[in-house]
C-alpha atoms as one frame of an Amber mdcrd trajectory, in Angstrom:
protein
  -0.084  -0.006  -0.098   2.901   2.317   0.555   3.817   2.267  -3.147   0.194
   3.288  -3.953   0.486   6.201  -1.570   3.753   7.213  -3.274   2.139   6.906
  -6.669  -1.055   8.961  -5.800   1.327  11.614  -4.147   3.258  11.988  -7.384
   0.113  12.137  -9.295  -1.193  15.052  -7.094   2.083  16.756  -7.415   1.907
  16.638 -11.225  -1.552  18.079 -11.053  -0.228  21.048  -9.268   2.139  21.816
 -12.203  -0.840  22.424 -14.444  -3.236  24.020 -12.004  -1.572  25.690  -8.996
  -3.553  24.580  -5.897  -2.233  25.481  -2.476  -4.387  22.750  -0.795  -2.838
  20.069  -3.132   0.618  21.340  -2.505   0.034  21.091   1.258  -1.477  17.603
   0.837   1.645  16.414  -1.074   3.927  17.629   1.755   1.845  16.016   4.388
   1.751  12.670   2.598   5.520  12.818   1.926   5.893  13.128   5.800   3.768
   9.942   6.221   5.835   8.015   3.488   9.046   8.968   5.122   7.836   8.023
   8.677   6.462   4.690   7.377   9.602   3.941   5.316  11.859   4.739   8.384
   9.903   2.490  10.630   9.785  -0.453   8.151  13.440  -0.005   7.436  14.266
  -0.033  11.198  12.271  -3.113  11.652  14.046  -4.907   8.678  17.435  -3.871
  10.052  16.517  -5.404  13.430  15.374  -8.508  11.683  18.692  -8.832   9.975
  20.406  -9.015  13.250  18.699 -12.339  14.119  20.999 -14.567  12.100  18.730
 -15.197   9.278  19.529 -17.930   6.792  20.716 -16.789   3.313  17.282 -16.906
   1.666  15.681 -14.770   4.338  18.577 -12.462   4.430  18.236 -11.980   0.602
  14.523 -11.265   1.148  15.199  -8.632   3.829  17.782  -6.940   1.643  15.386
  -6.841  -1.229  12.687  -5.365   0.920  15.077  -2.725   2.239  16.008  -1.710
  -1.305  12.397  -1.626  -2.414  11.552   0.541   0.601  14.230   2.944  -0.358
  13.048   3.068  -3.998   9.597   3.906  -2.754  10.806   6.679  -0.488  12.700
   8.203  -3.464   9.519   8.208  -5.560   7.889  10.045  -2.668  10.790  12.566
  -2.680  10.201  13.151  -6.446   6.646  14.108  -5.743   7.988  16.753  -3.416
  10.478  17.935  -6.117   7.574  18.340  -8.664   5.510  20.101  -5.987   8.479
  22.586  -5.390   8.676  23.171  -9.097   4.901  23.915  -9.338   5.422  26.472
  -6.550   8.477  28.016  -8.320   6.560  28.303 -11.602   3.606  29.937  -9.921
   5.643  32.352  -7.860   7.681  33.400 -10.847   4.781  33.593 -13.257   6.416
  31.137 -15.548   4.773  28.960 -18.136   5.923  26.368 -20.626   5.402  26.824
 -24.285   2.572  24.851 -25.851   5.044  22.389 -27.367   6.851  21.840 -24.141
   3.602  21.379 -22.180   2.415  18.721 -24.678   5.729  16.952 -24.342   5.572
  16.992 -20.563   2.073  15.505 -20.652   3.024  12.693 -22.830   6.083  11.942
 -20.656   4.013  12.333 -17.555   1.440   9.785 -18.929   4.299   7.285 -19.544
   5.658   7.776 -16.089   2.098   7.397 -14.574   1.899   4.087 -16.453   5.192
   2.843 -15.157   4.116   3.726 -11.624   0.845   1.991 -12.159   2.595  -1.164
 -13.308   4.979  -1.011 -10.361   2.329  -0.746  -7.830   0.366  -3.566  -9.501
   3.426  -5.761  -9.629   4.107  -5.101  -5.892   0.549  -5.576  -4.679  -0.176
  -8.784  -6.717   3.514 -10.022  -6.432   3.239 -10.411 -10.249   6.415 -11.410
 -12.048   4.704 -10.909 -15.436   3.817  -7.306 -14.603   7.263  -6.652 -13.214
   8.566  -7.903 -16.686   6.723  -4.996 -18.415   8.416  -2.314 -16.422  11.991
  -2.345 -17.787  10.964  -2.022 -21.385   8.850   0.984 -20.492  11.773   2.576
 -18.483  13.918   2.325 -21.644  11.154   4.074 -23.647  11.091   6.790 -20.971
  14.816   7.210 -21.109  14.690   7.619 -24.845  11.806  10.214 -24.598  13.831
  12.185 -22.052  16.814  12.286 -24.393  14.541  13.417 -27.312  12.874  16.038
 -25.238  16.167  17.431 -24.027  17.196  17.861 -27.712  13.888  19.496 -28.607
  14.163  21.818 -25.614  17.613  22.953 -26.772  16.254  23.604 -30.265  13.461
  25.805 -28.728  16.041  27.675 -26.662  18.060  28.333 -29.848  14.931  29.451
 -31.665  13.921  31.774 -28.741  10.567  30.113 -28.329  11.347  29.176 -24.726
  12.557  31.245 -21.721  15.747  30.221 -19.876  13.995  30.251 -16.567  11.042
  28.080 -17.486  13.511  25.996 -19.570  15.580  25.249 -16.344  12.413  23.931
 -14.665  11.552  21.836 -17.739  15.083  20.207 -17.682  14.643  19.407 -13.892
  11.316  17.835 -14.673  12.768  15.696 -17.287  15.475  14.608 -14.740  12.794
  13.757 -12.096  10.662  11.857 -14.573  13.604   9.718 -15.584  14.631   9.070
 -11.962  11.024   7.988 -11.148  11.127   5.571 -13.997  14.573   4.387 -12.731
  13.227   3.621  -9.222  10.319   1.610 -10.789  12.895  -0.317 -12.855  14.924
  -0.977  -9.678  11.806  -2.343  -7.891  10.956  -4.550 -10.830  14.520  -5.895
 -11.050  14.383  -6.759  -7.238  11.148  -8.562  -7.782  12.393 -10.490 -10.744
  15.604 -11.465  -8.940  13.666 -13.221  -6.219  13.066 -16.217  -8.407  15.928
 -15.902 -10.808  19.477 -15.985  -9.339
């Protein structure tokens, strides 16, 4: 369920980018606090569990869970990053060009899909769903590279401001990192049954 909360929080944060909403921004911060608290508690419990001389298989399971918790916490952190960017855009009165906004929407949809698959894989402990994550992560990486190149072209043509362009580039970075965390979770799940 923690992965679902992180996904929902990232979705809310992305909504604040398009429509600045102080209540949603506050909600993202509040949920991020919950995610951090739960991740810390679970991590502490798993570390204590490790100290009880587990067999190799149980030790591998605990290690995998610790890494998964860390990945989920990072996804929660990225929601906060998107939230901060929304606040920055609003306060500075910045907007993306129509082309840049369409690109972010497409990439955002791809990231939402990889998050959906990750949550589904975790909740159902589904190896088949986990296998679908890495190919999508590679597509997202390719999209990010393409959008960085398009952004550079817009800057050179003067159709994009430097200030909003910096936020655009930061968003691409956090989209890519979110997909990377999803890929990491999928690889941990697949490694359970395939040494």
